C-alpha positions in Angstrom: 0.0 -0.3 -0.2 1.3 3.4 -0.7 1.3 6.3 1.1 -1.6 8.1 -0.7 -3.5 4.6 -0.4 -2.3 4.6 3.6 -3.9 8.0 4.0 -6.9 7.1 2.1 -7.6 4.4 4.7 -6.3 6.8 7.7 -9.2 9.3 6.8 -11.8 6.7 6.4 -11.0 4.8 9.8 -11.1 8.1 11.4 -14.1 9.7 9.3 -15.9 6.0 10.8 -14.6 6.2 14.5 -15.4 10.3 14.9 -19.4 9.3 13.4 -19.5 6.5 15.8 -18.5 8.5 19.0 -20.5 11.3 17.8 -23.7 10.2 17.2 -23.2 7.3 19.8 -22.8 10.5 22.3 -25.7 12.8 20.7 -27.8 9.7 20.8 -27.1 9.3 25.2 -28.2 12.9 25.8 -31.1 12.5 23.8 -31.9 9.8 25.9 -31.1 10.9 29.0 -33.3 14.4 28.3 -36.4 11.7 27.5 -35.8 13.0 23.7 -36.6 10.3 21.2 -33.9 8.9 19.3 -31.4 10.2 17.0 -32.7 7.3 14.4 -36.5 8.6 14.5 -35.2 12.9 14.2 -33.3 11.7 11.7 -36.6 10.7 10.0 -38.7 13.1 11.2 -36.1 15.5 9.9 -36.6 14.0 6.3 -39.7 13.8 6.4 -40.5 17.6 7.7 -38.4 18.5 4.9 -39.9 16.7 2.3 -42.6 18.7 -0.1 -46.1 18.0 1.6 -43.9 16.5 4.3 -44.2 12.5 2.8 -41.8 10.4 0.6 -41.9 7.3 -0.3 -40.5 4.6 1.4 -37.3 4.2 -0.7 -36.8 7.8 -0.9 -36.5 7.9 2.8 -33.9 5.1 3.0 -32.2 6.9 0.8 -32.3 9.6 2.7 -31.1 8.5 6.1 -28.5 6.2 7.2 -29.8 3.4 8.1 -30.6 -0.1 5.8 -33.9 -0.3 4.1 -35.3 -3.0 6.4 -34.5 -0.6 9.3 -35.8 1.8 8.1 -39.4 0.2 7.7 -39.3 -1.3 11.3 -38.2 1.7 12.6 -41.3 4.3 10.8 -43.3 0.5 12.2 -42.5 1.9 15.2 -43.1 5.7 14.5 -46.0 4.9 13.3 -47.4 3.2 16.5 -46.0 6.1 18.8 -48.2 8.5 16.5 -45.3 10.1 14.8 -45.6 9.0 11.3 -48.6 7.8 8.8 -48.3 4.8 6.4 -50.5 5.4 3.3 -50.5 3.7 0.0 -49.8 5.4 -3.5 -53.2 6.7 -4.8 -51.7 6.2 -8.5 -49.5 3.0 -7.6 -51.2 1.6 -4.9 -47.4 -0.9 -4.4 -45.9 2.4 -3.0 -46.1 3.1 0.0 -45.3 6.8 1.6 -44.6 7.5 5.0 -45.8 11.1 6.1 -44.9 13.2 9.1 -48.0 13.9 11.8 -48.3 16.5 13.9 -47.4 15.0 17.0 -44.2 14.0 14.7 -43.3 18.0 14.3 -44.1 18.9 17.6 -41.5 16.7 18.8 -39.3 17.3 15.9 -39.6 21.0 17.3 -38.7 19.9 20.9 -35.7 17.7 20.1 -33.6 20.1 17.6 -32.3 22.6 20.5 -30.6 19.5 21.6 -30.1 17.7 18.9 -28.0 21.2 17.6 -26.1 21.4 21.3 -24.9 17.8 21.0 -23.7 18.6 17.8 -21.7 21.4 18.7 -21.2 19.5 22.2 -19.8 15.9 20.4 -18.7 17.4 16.7 -18.2 21.2 16.2 -16.4 22.1 18.9 -13.3 19.8 18.3 -12.6 21.2 14.5 -11.7 25.1 14.0 -13.6 27.1 11.5 -11.0 26.3 8.5 -11.3 22.3 9.6 -15.6 22.7 9.4 -15.5 23.9 5.6 -13.0 21.8 4.4 -14.4 18.4 6.4 -18.0 20.2 5.1 -16.5 20.3 1.1 -14.4 16.9 0.8 -17.7 14.9 2.7 -19.7 16.9 -0.1 -17.5 15.6 -2.6 -17.5 11.9 -1.7 -21.6 12.0 -1.4 -22.1 14.0 -4.6 -19.8 11.5 -6.5 -22.4 8.8 -5.3 -26.0 10.1 -6.3 -27.4 9.2 -8.8 -25.9 11.1 -12.1 -22.4 11.3 -9.7 -19.1 10.7 -11.3 -16.9 8.1 -9.5 -13.1 9.5 -10.4 -10.7 7.0 -12.1 -7.9 5.9 -10.0 -4.6 7.6 -10.5 -3.1 4.7 -12.2 -6.3 4.2 -14.6 -5.8 8.1 -15.7 -3.7 9.2 -18.8 -0.5 11.0 -18.3 -1.1 14.3 -18.3 -4.9 13.9 -16.1 -3.4 13.5 -12.5 -5.3 16.0 -11.7 -7.2 16.8 -8.5 -10.1 17.5 -11.2 -8.9 15.1 -13.3 
């Protein structure tokens, strides 16, 4: 493994460990304060931001950091708690939609300040302003590369001579 590959693996590992540590700490704080779990907050946040405050289940699964089967079980739990409703598509009855309820919006609003302070305490406060920008830009590039229509860069070795710059 060359130095560039090693740096990439180290960046990957650091990102995973930081994500895991910060998420666990934030989730533990939410639990201690009697707030909804972080996974529920994530689902409610996506539903609230969606047009009509609803998403097809497959689209919701693509927006949250959970497997499709996990999202389905999570939404089932949230339906039982009255935070989300499930409906069949009007045109295609095979489609299943999840919508945020008024109670879900109330819990989202009540949890938001705790969640945001958790982000500050367990993530942002450990980075300089410049590091925050670098991390945001770098991770946004990775996300964009894996989005529909994204362009996954060729490995450096596969690029023709003279095309070894950052933009390829």
